[in-house]
N, C-alpha and C positions, 0 to 999 in steps of 0.2 A: 912187909906185902903190901903194895901198895891195891886198891881198890876201886879205880877212876879208871875206868877205857878210855881208851882215845877215840873212836869208836862206837857208839852207839851199838851193842849186841843185842841180838834175838836169840832165844835159845826156844830150838820149837821140834818135832817128832819128823827123824829122818824118813827119806822117802829113797825109792829107787833112784832120783832123780841125781840123788845127793849122793850116791857111791865112789863113783870112779873121783869124788873131790875127798872123801873122808879116806880111802885107801892112800889118796896120793898124798894125804897128813901124814897117815898113823906112816908109811913106809920112810919120812922125815923126823917120825917123831919115837921113831921106836925105841922102850928101852931093851936094853942089853939083857934084861932078865926076861923079855919077852919070850912068852912057848908056845902060843897058841900062833898055826899059822893065819894070817888077813888076807883072806878071798871076796871074791864079788858074792862067790856063790853063797859062800857062809852067811856072810850081810844078808843076802836077798832071802836067806830060809830064818834069819832073825826074824827082817822085818814082816814076812808075812807070816809068820805064827806069835808077833808079838809087834803091833801097829806102833807104841810106843817104849820098845826095848831103844833104839837108836836115840839118842838126841844130840842134836846139832846145835850151837853154835856159830850167828852169822853175822860178820861185817861188813858192808856196802856189799850184802849181796855175795859174797865169798864166807865159805867154809872155812870159820878160823878154831876148831874143836868140835872133837866128838866124843860121847859117854855113851858105852853100854853100860842099862841098868834092868838090873832084877826085883823084881815087887811083889811079897806078898805081905800080906794084910797089916797094910798103912806103911812095910821095912821098905827100905830097899839097901840093894846094894848095886857100888859099884865097880865093875867093872873093867874099865879103859877109859882114860880122860889125857888123850894129849893135846895141846893145844900149837898154832903153831907158834915156831921160836916168834915172829913179830908181831906177837899178842904175848908171850909167856911172862906169867909177874904182874902182868894187866886186870888180874884177878876179871877177866875174860874167860875159864875155861875153871868147869867150876872139879877141878883135879886140880886148879893152881895152887 
C-alpha cells in the first residue's frame, strides 16, 4: 500500500454542500455487500444530528473519499469509507 498521495488531501467535516458529491462517489464505489440505502435525506439527517459524523477527503477542491463515523468516549467506529477509483491505493482514504 502506498502512503504518498499524488495530490494534497484535506480531511474535514462534510456539510450539506457535499452531499451530491458524496452520493455520486458512493454510487461508483458501493460494495456489493452494502445493505443500507444511501440517500440525501439520510445524510442530511445525519449531519444535522451530528455535524462531525460525515468526514470528506478533498483533493483539488473535489471530494475523493467519504467516511461516516460514530464516536463515543474517545472511540470511533468507521461505518463507510469508499474512495474515488482515481485515488484508490494512494493512502488518501481512511479506509484504504
